[in-house]
N, C-alpha and C positions, 0 to 999 in steps of 0.2 A: 226372855223377850227383850228386845231393844227398848230402852227408855225413850220417851218422846223427844228429849233433847238430842238423842243420837240418830233420829230419823229425819230424812229429807221429806218435807211435807208439801211443799208448794211446787207447782209446775214451773214457776219462775226459777227456782233453784235447780230443778232437773235440766232445764234448758241451758242455764249458765254452765253447768258441768258438761253437758253435751257439746256445747259450742267452744268452750275454752279448755276443756280437759284433754288428757291424753288417754289413748286406748291401749289396753293390754288384753291378751287373750289366753285362755286355757282350753283344755279339752271339754270341760263341763259348762263353763260360762266365760263370758268376757266381762271386762270392767272398764269403766271410764272414771278417771280420778282427777281431782283438782286439788292442788295444795295452795292454801292462802294464809293470811296472817292472823286468822281468828284462833280462838282457844278451843274450838269445837271439833269434834270428830263425828261426822254424819254419814249415814248409809241409806241407800235407796235400792229398790229392786224393781226390775222390769221383767215381767213374765207374761208373754203374749198368749193369746188363745191358740196360737199355732203349737205351743208346747202341750197344752191340754185344754180341751173344751170345758172341763169340769173345774169350777172355782175351788172346790175342795182340794184338788191336786195342786193348783197354783198357790193357794194359801199355805199348804203344807210345806212347799218348797221355801216360801218366804219365812215361815216360822223356824224351820231347820237352819237356814242360813243365818237368821238373826240370833239364834241360840249359840251358834258357833262364834259369831262376831262379838257377842257379849264377853265370852271367855278371852278373846284376843284383843280387846280394846287397848291394852297397854302396849301392844306391839306397833300401833299406828302413831305417826307423828301428829302433834297438835295441828289443827288446820286442815286435816284431810277430809275431803268429801268424795265419796265413792258411790257409783251406781253400778250394780251388778246386772248383767244382761244374760238371762238364762238361755241355755241351748237345750234342744230336745233330748240330748244324751243325759241330762241331769235327772230325768224322770226315772225312778226305780233304782237309783244309786244309793248305796249305804252312806250313812252320815259320816263315817270315818273317811271315805274317799273324798267327800265334799270338803272336809276339814283339811285334808292334805292339799287339795287344790287351792284352798284359800291361803294356806301357808306359802305355796309357791307364788301366788300373786302378791302377797305381802313382801316377799323378798325382792320382787321386781320393782315394787314402788320404792 
């Protein structure tokens, strides 16, 4: 699980990343990222009810992605803030495929 210091918690931060950040897209999810001068690496997740009406499914996606990101924290530059935007194709995908997709997005950043 992502530590609290690595999570985006406030709506103000989400909006700042959305407005000032750059968008990259993959087959399973898109991401908006922002590089700044802080020493923090933070992540957030947006998984709408269009993906799944069940909160259990949406939370499962967040937990899986967070688990992968904990392993890959050292690959991100300091000052990276990233919000992942889930697509419907993410539901039912194996964790290995999600991990490969995150690796592709890391290389784009």
